Each structure stands twice: as C-alpha cells, then as structure tokens.
N, CA, C and O atoms as a MOPAC input file, in Angstrom:
PM7 MOZYME 1SCF
protein

 N      0.83500 1    -1.19900 1     0.00000 1
 C      0.00000 1     0.00000 1     0.00000 1
 C      0.86800 1     1.24600 1     0.00000 1
 O      2.09300 1     1.15300 1     0.07500 1
 N      0.25900 1     2.37300 1    -0.08100 1
 C      0.96700 1     3.64400 1    -0.24800 1
 C      1.49300 1     4.21400 1     1.06900 1
 O      1.17500 1     3.73500 1     2.15800 1
 N      2.31000 1     5.25700 1     0.92200 1
 C      2.87800 1     5.97900 1     2.04800 1
 C      2.53900 1     7.45700 1     1.85900 1
 O      2.70000 1     8.00100 1     0.76600 1
 N      2.07100 1     8.10000 1     2.92200 1
 C      1.73800 1     9.52600 1     2.86700 1
 C      2.72600 1    10.28400 1     3.73600 1
 O      2.88600 1    10.00100 1     4.92400 1
 N      3.38700 1    11.25700 1     3.11200 1
 C      4.35000 1    12.11400 1     3.81000 1
 C      3.73500 1    13.49800 1     3.95700 1
 O      3.32100 1    14.11600 1     2.97600 1
 N      3.68000 1    13.97700 1     5.19800 1
 C      3.08500 1    15.28400 1     5.46200 1
 C      4.03900 1    16.13200 1     6.29200 1
 O      4.70400 1    15.63400 1     7.20000 1
 N      4.09400 1    17.40200 1     5.97000 1
 C      4.79500 1    18.37900 1     6.79700 1
 C      3.78300 1    19.43700 1     7.19600 1
 O      3.08600 1    19.99400 1     6.34800 1
 N      3.70600 1    19.71300 1     8.49100 1
 C      2.81900 1    20.76400 1     8.99500 1
 C      3.65300 1    22.02600 1     9.20100 1
 O      4.75000 1    21.98800 1     9.75700 1
 N      3.09900 1    23.14000 1     8.73700 1
 C      3.77200 1    24.43100 1     8.82100 1
 C      2.87700 1    25.41100 1     9.56500 1
 O      1.68900 1    25.52700 1     9.26300 1
 N      3.44500 1    26.11300 1    10.53100 1
 C      2.74100 1    27.20200 1    11.20500 1
 C      3.25600 1    28.49000 1    10.57300 1
 O      4.44000 1    28.81400 1    10.66500 1
 N      2.33700 1    29.22600 1     9.92200 1
 C      2.71000 1    30.40800 1     9.15700 1
 C      2.32200 1    31.67700 1     9.90600 1
 O      1.21000 1    31.81100 1    10.41600 1
 N      3.25700 1    32.58600 1     9.95300 1
 C      3.06600 1    33.86700 1    10.63000 1
 C      1.84400 1    34.58900 1    10.04800 1
 O      1.70900 1    34.68400 1     8.82900 1
 N      0.95100 1    35.10100 1    10.91500 1
 C     -0.22100 1    35.82300 1    10.41400 1
 C      0.17800 1    36.94400 1     9.45100 1
 O      1.11800 1    37.69700 1     9.70500 1
 N     -0.55000 1    37.03500 1     8.35300 1
 C     -0.27600 1    38.04600 1     7.33800 1
 C      0.72100 1    37.59700 1     6.28300 1
 O      0.91500 1    38.29900 1     5.29100 1
 N      1.35900 1    36.44700 1     6.46900 1
 C      2.36400 1    35.94500 1     5.51700 1
 C      1.87100 1    34.74100 1     4.70300 1
 O      2.65800 1    34.08800 1     4.01700 1
 N      0.58000 1    34.45400 1     4.78400 1
 C      0.01500 1    33.30300 1     4.09100 1
 C      0.21800 1    33.38200 1     2.57500 1
 O      0.59400 1    32.39100 1     1.94800 1
 N     -0.02800 1    34.54900 1     1.98900 1
 C      0.14400 1    34.70600 1     0.53400 1
 C      1.60100 1    34.48700 1     0.13400 1
 O      1.87800 1    33.90000 1    -0.91200 1
 N      2.53300 1    34.95700 1     0.96600 1
 C      3.96100 1    34.73500 1     0.69400 1
 C      4.27900 1    33.23900 1     0.70300 1
 O      4.98200 1    32.74400 1    -0.17800 1
 N      3.76300 1    32.53000 1     1.69100 1
 C      4.01700 1    31.09200 1     1.80100 1
 C      3.45400 1    30.35000 1     0.58200 1
 O      4.12900 1    29.49900 1     0.00200 1
 N      2.23500 1    30.67200 1     0.20500 1
 C      1.61900 1    30.01700 1    -0.94700 1
 C      2.38800 1    30.32400 1    -2.23000 1
 O      2.54300 1    29.44800 1    -3.08000 1
 N      2.86200 1    31.53600 1    -2.37700 1
 C      3.63700 1    31.91500 1    -3.57000 1
 C      4.97000 1    31.16600 1    -3.63100 1
 O      5.40300 1    30.74500 1    -4.70400 1
 N      5.60800 1    31.00400 1    -2.48800 1
 C      6.86300 1    30.23500 1    -2.44300 1
 C      6.61500 1    28.82600 1    -2.98300 1
 O      7.41000 1    28.31500 1    -3.77300 1
 N      5.52700 1    28.20400 1    -2.56500 1
 C      5.22300 1    26.84900 1    -3.02600 1
 C      4.84100 1    26.82500 1    -4.49700 1
 O      5.20300 1    25.89300 1    -5.21400 1
 N      4.11300 1    27.84200 1    -4.95700 1
 C      3.74400 1    27.89300 1    -6.38800 1
 C      4.98100 1    27.95400 1    -7.27400 1
 O      5.01100 1    27.35400 1    -8.34900 1
 N      5.99400 1    28.67300 1    -6.82700 1
 C      7.19600 1    28.88800 1    -7.63500 1
 C      8.32800 1    27.91400 1    -7.31000 1
 O      9.39500 1    27.97800 1    -7.92000 1
 N      8.10800 1    27.03800 1    -6.38000 1
 C      9.14800 1    26.11000 1    -5.94100 1
 C      9.32800 1    24.99100 1    -6.96500 1
 O      8.35400 1    24.47100 1    -7.51000 1
 N     10.56500 1    24.63400 1    -7.21400 1
 C     10.89300 1    23.54600 1    -8.11900 1
 C     10.88200 1    22.24700 1    -7.32200 1
 O     11.87300 1    21.91500 1    -6.67100 1
 N      9.77300 1    21.50600 1    -7.36400 1
 C      9.61800 1    20.31400 1    -6.53100 1
 C     10.20800 1    19.05800 1    -7.16700 1
 O     10.67000 1    18.17700 1    -6.44100 1
 N     10.21000 1    18.94600 1    -8.46700 1
 C     10.77300 1    17.78100 1    -9.16300 1
 C     10.14600 1    16.46300 1    -8.75400 1
 O     10.72300 1    15.41100 1    -9.02800 1
 N      9.01300 1    16.47700 1    -8.12300 1
 C      8.41000 1    15.23800 1    -7.64400 1
 C      8.00500 1    14.31000 1    -8.78700 1
 O      8.14300 1    13.09100 1    -8.68300 1
 N      7.51200 1    14.88400 1    -9.86000 1
 C      7.02300 1    14.06100 1   -10.97300 1
 C      8.12500 1    13.22100 1   -11.61000 1
 O      7.84400 1    12.23300 1   -12.28800 1
 N      9.37000 1    13.61200 1   -11.39400 1
 C     10.50500 1    12.86000 1   -11.93200 1
 C     10.80300 1    11.60500 1   -11.11000 1
 O     11.53600 1    10.72900 1   -11.56800 1
 N     10.25200 1    11.51200 1    -9.91700 1
 C     10.62800 1    10.46900 1    -8.97800 1
 C      9.75200 1     9.22300 1    -9.10100 1
 O      8.53200 1     9.30800 1    -9.23800 1
 N     10.40800 1     8.07300 1    -9.05000 1
 C      9.70100 1     6.79000 1    -9.05000 1
 C      8.79300 1     6.72800 1    -7.81900 1
 O      9.21600 1     7.05200 1    -6.71000 1
 N      7.56500 1     6.31800 1    -8.02100 1
 C      6.64300 1     6.12900 1    -6.91600 1
 C      5.84000 1     7.34400 1    -6.51300 1
 O      4.96500 1     7.24100 1    -5.65200 1
 N      6.11500 1     8.51900 1    -7.12100 1
 C      5.32800 1     9.71400 1    -6.79500 1
 C      3.91800 1     9.54300 1    -7.34100 1
 O      3.73800 1     9.14000 1    -8.49000 1
 N      2.91000 1     9.85300 1    -6.51100 1
 C      1.51900 1     9.74000 1    -6.93300 1
 C      0.85700 1    11.11200 1    -7.00100 1
 O      0.29300 1    11.47900 1    -8.03200 1
 N      0.92300 1    11.88500 1    -5.89000 1
 C      0.16400 1    13.14200 1    -5.84300 1
 C      0.74200 1    14.08100 1    -4.79000 1
 O      1.22300 1    13.64400 1    -3.74400 1
 N      0.68700 1    15.38700 1    -5.08500 1
 C      1.07700 1    16.42400 1    -4.12800 1
 C     -0.09700 1    17.37500 1    -3.92700 1
 O     -0.80000 1    17.72200 1    -4.87600 1
 N     -0.29800 1    17.78600 1    -2.69000 1
 C     -1.27900 1    18.83900 1    -2.37200 1
 C     -0.70000 1    19.71900 1    -1.26800 1
 O     -0.03400 1    19.23000 1    -0.35500 1
 N     -0.95900 1    21.01800 1    -1.36100 1
 C     -0.66100 1    21.94500 1    -0.27000 1
 C     -2.00600 1    22.31000 1     0.33500 1
 O     -2.88600 1    22.82400 1    -0.35600 1
 N     -2.16400 1    22.04700 1     1.61900 1
 C     -3.43300 1    22.22200 1     2.31000 1
 C     -3.36100 1    23.40100 1     3.28500 1
 O     -2.35200 1    23.60500 1     3.95900 1
 N     -4.43700 1    24.16000 1     3.34500 1
 C     -4.53200 1    25.28200 1     4.28200 1
 C     -5.54900 1    24.90800 1     5.34900 1
 O     -6.66200 1    24.48300 1     5.04000 1
 N     -5.15500 1    25.07100 1     6.61100 1
 C     -6.02200 1    24.67300 1     7.71800 1
 C     -6.47800 1    25.83800 1     8.57400 1
 O     -6.70800 1    26.94500 1     8.08800 1
 N     -6.60200 1    25.56000 1     9.85400 1
 C     -7.14000 1    26.51600 1    10.82100 1
 C     -6.22300 1    27.71800 1    11.01400 1
 O     -5.00300 1    27.62600 1    10.87700 1
 N     -6.84400 1    28.83600 1    11.33400 1
 C     -6.11100 1    30.08000 1    11.60700 1
 C     -6.35600 1    30.46100 1    13.06800 1
 O     -7.48600 1    30.43500 1    13.55500 1
 N     -5.26100 1    30.81700 1    13.75500 1
 C     -5.35500 1    31.31500 1    15.12400 1
 C     -4.72400 1    32.71000 1    15.14500 1
 O     -4.29200 1    33.21700 1    14.11100 1
 N     -4.67700 1    33.31800 1    16.31800 1
 C     -3.99500 1    34.60500 1    16.44100 1
 C     -2.48700 1    34.45500 1    16.25700 1
 O     -1.80700 1    35.42400 1    15.91900 1
 N     -1.95700 1    33.24900 1    16.47600 1
 C     -0.51600 1    33.00800 1    16.43700 1
 C     -0.00700 1    32.48600 1    15.10100 1
 O      1.15300 1    32.71600 1    14.75800 1
 N     -0.84600 1    31.79000 1    14.33700 1
 C     -0.40300 1    31.20800 1    13.07400 1
 C     -1.58000 1    30.70800 1    12.23700 1
 O     -2.69800 1    30.56700 1    12.73300 1
 N     -1.30500 1    30.44300 1    10.95000 1
 C     -2.21100 1    29.70800 1    10.07900 1
 C     -1.53900 1    28.37700 1     9.78200 1
 O     -0.36000 1    28.33900 1     9.42700 1
 N     -2.27300 1    27.29700 1     9.92300 1
 C     -1.73500 1    25.95900 1     9.72700 1
 C     -1.81900 1    25.55800 1     8.25100 1
 O     -2.86200 1    25.70900 1     7.61500 1
 N     -0.71200 1    25.04600 1     7.71800 1
 C     -0.65200 1    24.47800 1     6.37700 1
 C     -0.04700 1    23.09100 1     6.48400 1
 O      0.64800 1    22.77400 1     7.44800 1
 N     -0.32300 1    22.26900 1     5.47800 1
 C      0.31000 1    20.95700 1     5.41200 1
 C      0.62400 1    20.62100 1     3.96200 1
 O     -0.21700 1    20.78000 1     3.07700 1
 N      1.84900 1    20.15300 1     3.73100 1
 C      2.15500 1    19.56200 1     2.43100 1
 C      1.80500 1    18.08300 1     2.55700 1
 O      2.14000 1    17.44800 1     3.55700 1
 N      1.14300 1    17.54000 1     1.56100 1
 C      0.59900 1    16.18100 1     1.60900 1
 C      1.02200 1    15.48800 1     0.32200 1
 O      0.55500 1    15.83300 1    -0.76300 1
 N      1.91400 1    14.50400 1     0.45200 1
 C      2.43500 1    13.81500 1    -0.72700 1
 C      2.16100 1    12.32900 1    -0.59600 1
 O      2.47500 1    11.71600 1     0.42500 1
 N      1.57600 1    11.75600 1    -1.63000 1
 C      1.31600 1    10.32200 1    -1.65400 1
 C      2.37700 1     9.65300 1    -2.52300 1
 O      2.64200 1    10.06700 1    -3.65100 1
 N      2.97100 1     8.60700 1    -1.95800 1
 C      3.98800 1     7.80200 1    -2.63800 1
 C      3.49200 1     6.36900 1    -2.73300 1
 O      2.66100 1     5.94300 1    -1.93000 1
 N      3.99600 1     5.62300 1    -3.70800 1
 C      3.64600 1     4.20500 1    -3.81400 1
 C      4.12000 1     3.42500 1    -2.59800 1
 O      3.48000 1     2.45200 1    -2.19800 1
 N      5.23500 1     3.84200 1    -2.00600 1
 C      5.78700 1     3.11000 1    -0.86100 1
 C      6.67300 1     4.01600 1    -0.01800 1
 O      7.09700 1     5.08300 1    -0.46100 1
 N      6.94400 1     3.57200 1     1.20500 1
 C      7.88600 1     4.29000 1     2.07500 1
 C      9.26900 1     4.33300 1     1.41500 1
 O      9.96800 1     5.34300 1     1.49900 1
 N      9.66000 1     3.23700 1     0.76000 1
 C     10.96700 1     3.18400 1     0.09600 1
 C     11.07400 1     4.25200 1    -0.99000 1
 O     12.13300 1     4.86000 1    -1.14900 1
 N      9.99400 1     4.49100 1    -1.73800 1
 C     10.01800 1     5.54400 1    -2.76300 1
 C     10.18000 1     6.92000 1    -2.12400 1
 O     10.92900 1     7.75700 1    -2.62800 1
 N      9.46900 1     7.15600 1    -1.00300 1
 C      9.62600 1     8.41900 1    -0.27500 1
 C     11.05900 1     8.58900 1     0.22300 1
 O     11.64800 1     9.65900 1     0.07400 1
 N     11.61000 1     7.54600 1     0.80600 1
 C     12.97000 1     7.64000 1     1.33800 1
 C     13.98600 1     7.87400 1     0.22100 1
 O     14.97100 1     8.58500 1     0.42100 1
 N     13.75700 1     7.29000 1    -0.94300 1
 C     14.64100 1     7.54400 1    -2.09600 1
 C     14.57400 1     9.01900 1    -2.48400 1
 O     15.59300 1     9.61500 1    -2.83200 1
 N     13.38400 1     9.60900 1    -2.42700 1
 C     13.21200 1    11.04300 1    -2.71400 1
 C     14.03900 1    11.88200 1    -1.74300 1
 O     14.70200 1    12.83200 1    -2.16000 1
 N     14.00800 1    11.54600 1    -0.45400 1
 C     14.72100 1    12.35400 1     0.54400 1
 C     16.23600 1    12.26900 1     0.39100 1
 O     16.95500 1    13.11800 1     0.91700 1
 N     16.73100 1    11.25600 1    -0.32300 1
 C     18.16900 1    11.08900 1    -0.53700 1
 C     18.60600 1    11.53300 1    -1.93000 1
 O     19.77400 1    11.38600 1    -2.29000 1
 N     17.68400 1    12.07100 1    -2.70800 1
 C     17.96000 1    12.39900 1    -4.10500 1
 C     18.48700 1    13.82400 1    -4.29400 1
 O     18.33500 1    14.68200 1    -3.42500 1
 N     19.10100 1    14.04500 1    -5.43600 1
 C     19.53000 1    15.39200 1    -5.81600 1
 C     18.31300 1    16.29700 1    -6.00700 1
 O     18.38200 1    17.48800 1    -5.70400 1
 N     17.20100 1    15.75400 1    -6.50500 1
 C     15.97900 1    16.53200 1    -6.68400 1
 C     15.48600 1    17.07800 1    -5.33800 1
 O     15.02200 1    18.21600 1    -5.26300 1
 N     15.58400 1    16.27700 1    -4.29000 1
 C     15.19800 1    16.72600 1    -2.95200 1
 C     16.09600 1    17.87300 1    -2.50200 1
 O     15.61200 1    18.90000 1    -2.02600 1
 N     17.40500 1    17.69100 1    -2.65600 1
 C     18.34400 1    18.75600 1    -2.26100 1
 C     18.07100 1    20.03600 1    -3.04600 1
 O     18.09200 1    21.12500 1    -2.47300 1
 N     17.81500 1    19.92000 1    -4.34200 1
 C     17.51800 1    21.08800 1    -5.16200 1
 C     16.23500 1    21.78000 1    -4.70900 1
 O     16.16400 1    23.00900 1    -4.70200 1
 N     15.22900 1    21.00800 1    -4.33400 1
 C     13.94500 1    21.56700 1    -3.90600 1
 C     14.02600 1    22.29700 1    -2.57300 1
 O     13.20900 1    23.17600 1    -2.30100 1
 N     14.99400 1    21.94700 1    -1.74400 1
 C     15.10000 1    22.51700 1    -0.40100 1
 C     16.27800 1    23.46600 1    -0.21800 1
 O     16.51400 1    23.93700 1     0.89500 1
 N     17.01500 1    23.75400 1    -1.27100 1
 C     18.26100 1    24.51200 1    -1.13300 1
 C     18.07500 1    25.94200 1    -0.64700 1
 O     18.98900 1    26.48600 1    -0.02700 1
 N     16.93500 1    26.57500 1    -0.90100 1
 C     16.73500 1    27.96400 1    -0.49400 1
 C     15.76700 1    28.12100 1     0.67300 1
 O     15.31500 1    29.22900 1     0.96300 1
 N     15.45200 1    27.02500 1     1.33400 1
 C     14.50800 1    27.08600 1     2.45900 1
 C     15.03600 1    28.00700 1     3.55800 1
 O     16.19400 1    27.91200 1     3.96300 1
 N     14.16900 1    28.89300 1     4.02800 1
 C     14.53300 1    29.77900 1     5.13100 1
 C     15.37500 1    30.97800 1     4.74300 1
 O     15.87800 1    31.68700 1     5.61500 1
 N     15.53700 1    31.21900 1     3.44100 1
 C     16.34700 1    32.35000 1     2.99400 1
 C     15.49800 1    33.33000 1     2.19000 1
 O     14.38300 1    33.01400 1     1.77500 1
 N     16.04000 1    34.50600 1     1.98300 1
 C     15.38500 1    35.50200 1     1.14400 1
 C     14.02600 1    35.89900 1     1.65500 1
 O     13.84100 1    36.15400 1     2.84500 1
 N     13.06100 1    35.95100 1     0.73000 1
 C     11.72800 1    36.43500 1     1.11200 1
 C     10.97000 1    35.45100 1     1.98100 1
 O      9.92400 1    35.79800 1     2.52800 1
 N     11.47800 1    34.21700 1     2.12300 1
 C     10.80600 1    33.24800 1     2.99500 1
 C     11.14600 1    33.46400 1     4.46800 1
 O     10.51000 1    32.88900 1     5.35000 1
 N     12.14100 1    34.28600 1     4.72300 1
 C     12.53900 1    34.56200 1     6.11200 1
 C     11.37400 1    35.20600 1     6.87600 1
 O     10.79300 1    36.19300 1     6.42500 1
 N     11.05000 1    34.63800 1     8.02000 1
 C      9.98200 1    35.18100 1     8.86400 1
 C      8.59200 1    34.70100 1     8.49200 1
 O      7.61600 1    35.06700 1     9.14700 1
 N      8.48500 1    33.88300 1     7.44800 1
 C      7.17200 1    33.39400 1     7.02700 1
 C      6.66500 1    32.32700 1     7.98700 1
 O      5.48800 1    32.32000 1     8.34700 1
 N      7.54600 1    31.43100 1     8.40000 1
 C      7.13000 1    30.34800 1     9.28700 1
 C      7.33100 1    30.72700 1    10.75000 1
 O      8.33300 1    31.33700 1    11.12400 1
 N      6.36000 1    30.35200 1    11.55600 1
 C      6.42600 1    30.54900 1    13.00500 1
 C      6.90700 1    29.24800 1    13.62500 1
 O      6.13800 1    28.54300 1    14.27900 1
 N      8.18100 1    28.92900 1    13.41900 1
 C      8.74600 1    27.68300 1    13.92500 1
 C      9.10800 1    26.74200 1    12.79000 1
 O      8.90300 1    27.04700 1    11.61600 1
 N      9.65200 1    25.59000 1    13.16400 1
 C     10.08700 1    24.59800 1    12.18000 1
 C      8.91000 1    23.73800 1    11.73600 1
 O      7.96000 1    23.55600 1    12.49800 1
 N      8.95800 1    23.20400 1    10.51000 1
 C      7.90400 1    22.28000 1    10.07900 1
 C      7.93500 1    20.99400 1    10.90500 1
 O      8.96700 1    20.61700 1    11.46100 1
 N      6.79400 1    20.34000 1    10.96900 1
 C      6.66600 1    19.08900 1    11.70900 1
 C      6.31400 1    17.97500 1    10.72400 1
 O      5.23700 1    17.99300 1    10.13000 1
 N      7.22500 1    16.99500 1    10.54600 1
 C      6.99700 1    15.89100 1     9.62000 1
 C      6.16200 1    14.79100 1    10.26200 1
 O      6.32300 1    14.46900 1    11.44000 1
 N      5.25700 1    14.21900 1     9.45000 1
 C      4.47700 1    13.05900 1     9.85700 1
 C      4.41500 1    12.11800 1     8.66600 1
 O      4.09300 1    12.55200 1     7.56000 1
 N      4.71500 1    10.83800 1     8.86400 1
 C      4.64600 1     9.84200 1     7.79600 1
 C      3.66600 1     8.75400 1     8.16100 1
 O      3.60900 1     8.32100 1     9.31200 1
 N      2.88700 1     8.30400 1     7.17700 1
 C      1.83400 1     7.33100 1     7.42700 1
 C      1.83500 1     6.22300 1     6.38600 1
 O      1.88500 1     6.48900 1     5.18500 1
 N      1.77900 1     4.97900 1     6.85200 1
 C      1.56700 1     3.82700 1     5.98300 1
 C      0.05000 1     3.66500 1     5.81100 1
 O     -0.70200 1     3.73600 1     6.78300 1
 N     -0.38300 1     3.44900 1     4.58000 1
 C     -1.79600 1     3.21900 1     4.32700 1
 C     -2.16200 1     1.79800 1     4.76800 1
 O     -1.49500 1     0.83700 1     4.38600 1
 N     -3.21800 1     1.66900 1     5.56800 1
 C     -3.68300 1     0.34700 1     5.98800 1
 C     -5.04500 1    -0.00100 1     5.39000 1
 O     -5.36900 1    -1.17700 1     5.22700 1
 N     -5.84200 1     1.01500 1     5.06200 1
 C     -7.11600 1     0.84500 1     4.37300 1
 C     -7.24500 1     1.93800 1     3.32400 1
 O     -6.77500 1     3.05700 1     3.52800 1
 N     -7.87700 1     1.61800 1     2.20400 1
 C     -8.05300 1     2.61900 1     1.14100 1
 C     -9.34500 1     2.33200 1     0.39900 1
 O     -9.60400 1     1.19500 1     0.00400 1
 N    -10.14600 1     3.35300 1     0.21200 1
 C    -11.37000 1     3.26300 1    -0.58900 1
 C    -11.39200 1     4.43500 1    -1.54700 1
 O    -10.97900 1     5.54000 1    -1.19500 1
 N    -11.86900 1     4.20000 1    -2.74700 1
 C    -12.02700 1     5.33600 1    -3.69000 1
 C    -13.27300 1     5.15200 1    -4.50500 1
 O    -13.58700 1     5.98900 1    -5.35100 1

C-alpha cells in the first residue's frame, strides 16, 4: 500500500500569501521520482498566532519516499529554504508526519 508524507507548517499571520507563492514557484521535481503519486498543499485553521498548512504527498511506498529524501531533486527543492523572502514566514520549524496506508477506498 501507499505511504503519505506530510509536513505541517505554522505560518506567521499576514504571511500566508507569501508562503503560498513560495510553493507555487518552488521547483519540486516530484514528478521525476519513481513512486510519486500526488502532491497537495493544504490550508487549515487560523489562530492569532499562526495559520496551519500541510504539504501532503502520496507515494507508492515508504521506500520511494525515502529515495526522494536522498535524491539530488530533494536537495535542489530545499536549497533555499529559510532564505530571502521566505525569512519570517514560518512561526517555527515544520513538523513531519509519515503514514503507511492500511485501508483505502475510492
């Protein structure tokens, strides 16, 4: 079954458009990777302290995800994280969560 990789981001209030633009213009290279199925950037609840976002990527397997994290495409996609106009956008570090699929219906 598939593997879902998620990163949760707490975004500084007022910087949501900046965060979304960074992702729109980011070179993800995911489609080049074996086992890549789907990417989504999700926007969640807003508080006085942050707006919650999550990157949600479906892979055919955990092994395919792990190959992505060790690839040159991964390094290229993350090389400018935390620099330039992205500085101050996040209220803290992202939180990774990985999930093995145990049931699936479509």
